[in-house]
C-alpha positions in Angstrom: 126.0 103.4 105.0 122.6 101.5 106.6 122.3 97.9 105.6 119.2 97.4 103.7 117.3 94.2 105.3 113.6 93.5 105.2 111.6 90.9 107.2 107.7 90.1 107.0 105.1 89.1 109.1 102.6 86.3 107.4 99.1 86.9 108.9 98.4 83.1 107.3 100.8 81.6 109.5 101.3 83.7 112.1 105.2 83.7 111.6 108.1 86.3 111.4 109.9 85.5 108.2 113.7 87.0 108.3 116.4 87.6 105.8 116.3 85.8 102.0 113.7 83.4 102.8 111.4 86.2 102.7 112.1 87.2 99.5 111.6 83.7 98.3 108.2 83.6 99.7 107.4 87.2 98.8 108.4 85.9 95.3 105.6 83.2 95.5 103.2 85.6 97.0 103.2 87.8 94.4 102.9 85.3 91.5 99.9 83.2 93.2 98.5 85.4 95.9 98.7 82.6 98.7 99.4 85.1 101.6 98.7 88.5 102.8 102.2 89.5 104.4 103.5 92.7 106.3 106.8 93.9 105.3 109.2 95.3 107.4 112.7 97.1 107.1 115.6 97.2 109.1 116.1 100.8 110.8 119.9 100.3 110.5 120.0 100.6 114.1 120.3 97.6 117.1 119.1 98.2 120.5 121.3 98.0 123.8 121.4 93.9 123.8 122.6 94.3 119.9 119.3 92.9 118.3 118.7 94.3 114.9 115.8 97.2 115.2 112.7 97.0 112.5 110.1 98.6 111.3 106.8 97.4 113.6 109.0 96.6 116.6 107.9 98.0 119.8 110.9 99.7 122.3 111.1 100.2 125.8 113.3 103.0 126.9 113.9 103.2 130.6 115.5 105.9 132.5 113.0 108.7 131.5 113.8 112.1 133.2 116.8 110.6 134.7 114.5 108.1 136.8 115.7 104.2 135.9 112.2 103.1 137.4 110.4 105.1 134.5 110.4 103.6 130.9 108.3 104.9 127.9 107.6 102.4 125.2 107.9 103.2 121.3 106.4 101.7 118.5 108.9 101.9 115.1 107.1 103.1 111.8 108.5 105.2 108.7 107.5 108.6 108.4 107.6 109.7 104.4 107.7 113.2 105.5 111.2 113.2 107.6 112.4 110.0 105.7 112.9 108.6 109.0 112.0 106.2 111.4 110.1 107.6 114.1 107.7 106.7 117.0 104.3 106.5 116.1 102.3 108.3 118.7 105.4 110.9 119.9 107.0 111.5 116.4 110.1 111.1 118.1 112.9 110.5 115.5 114.6 106.9 116.6 117.7 107.7 116.5 117.4 110.1 119.6 116.2 107.2 121.4 119.8 105.8 121.5 121.3 102.8 122.9 119.5 102.7 126.3 116.4 101.4 124.3 115.4 97.4 124.3 112.9 95.6 121.9 110.2 94.2 123.5 108.7 92.6 120.6 106.6 93.9 117.5 103.0 94.7 117.0 102.3 91.7 114.6 103.8 89.0 117.5 102.6 90.9 120.1 99.8 92.9 118.9 99.0 93.7 122.9 101.9 96.0 122.8 100.1 98.1 120.2 97.9 99.0 123.5 100.7 99.8 125.7 101.5 103.5 125.2 
């Protein structure tokens, strides 16, 4: 069974908040409307280095087509239609990417990665 975890990116502070700290801050946000936040859910998957993969993360996958120099960049998003995490552009299911993927950032802390596809 997949562990349910969240983190969020605060547009006001430009910081990523992980774990239980996020819920305390989000509760305050809801009550006082103090900050704007982008909530990201844990996919239940880890990259090749053991780093947890969250919605909004950007992954690099090396070895495309059997060539170790070739790589692809994936942006992780939730797809309601398939009830799964997918790459935003190709619609590839994230679980098909495998353990050779590496988290290289996320679309909030590293907005330049949004355009790297």
